[in-house]
C-alpha positions in Angstrom: 6.9 17.6 -6.9 4.6 20.6 -6.6 1.2 21.0 -8.2 -0.9 23.9 -9.4 -4.3 23.8 -7.8 -7.2 25.7 -9.4 -9.7 26.0 -6.5 -13.3 27.4 -6.6 -13.8 30.0 -3.9 -15.8 28.5 -1.1 -17.6 31.6 0.3 -21.3 31.6 -0.5 -23.6 34.4 -1.7 -24.1 37.2 -0.4 -20.5 37.4 1.1 -19.2 36.5 -2.3 -21.6 37.6 -5.0 -20.3 35.3 -7.9 -17.7 33.2 -6.2 -14.2 33.1 -7.6 -11.1 31.1 -8.5 -7.9 30.8 -6.6 -4.7 29.4 -8.0 -2.2 27.9 -5.5 1.0 26.0 -5.7 1.5 23.3 -3.1 3.1 19.9 -2.6 -0.2 18.3 -1.5 -3.8 18.9 -0.4 -2.8 19.6 3.2 -0.3 22.3 2.3 -2.8 23.8 -0.1 -5.3 23.9 2.8 -2.7 25.5 5.1 -2.0 28.2 2.6 -5.6 29.0 1.8 -6.9 28.9 5.4 -4.2 31.4 6.5 -4.7 33.9 3.7 -6.0 37.2 5.2 -7.6 38.3 1.9 -10.4 35.7 2.2 -13.5 36.0 4.2 -13.1 34.2 7.5 -15.5 31.7 9.0 -15.7 29.2 6.1 -12.6 27.2 6.7 -14.6 23.9 6.8 -15.5 24.5 3.1 -11.9 24.9 1.9 -10.8 21.2 1.9 -13.8 19.9 -0.1 -13.0 22.5 -2.8 -9.3 21.5 -2.7 -10.3 17.8 -3.2 -12.5 18.8 -6.2 -9.9 21.2 -7.7 -8.2 20.7 -11.0 -4.5 19.8 -10.2 -1.6 20.1 -12.6 1.9 18.6 -12.0 4.6 21.3 -12.4 7.8 20.4 -14.2 10.0 22.8 -12.2 10.3 23.7 -8.6 8.3 26.6 -7.4 7.7 28.2 -4.0 4.5 27.2 -2.3 2.1 30.1 -2.4 -1.2 31.6 -3.5 -0.4 32.6 -7.1 -3.6 34.5 -7.9 -7.1 35.0 -6.7 -10.1 36.4 -8.5 -12.9 36.9 -6.0 -16.2 38.8 -6.1 
């Protein structure tokens, strides 16, 4: 079963002025990390901060099968 993760953006000020939120569909925390750490849109160099935010993320079970992917990202 896949889950929708609502993850707080992990890049600190001043690179990210106000932070952000990323929505990602994944089977588990490890797959969410793999997707988020390989996304080219995000500022590199903060990969060590991704997993703690995944662990703190709100997670919602999905009733249907969806492709694993970053669904949406709002970043500043």
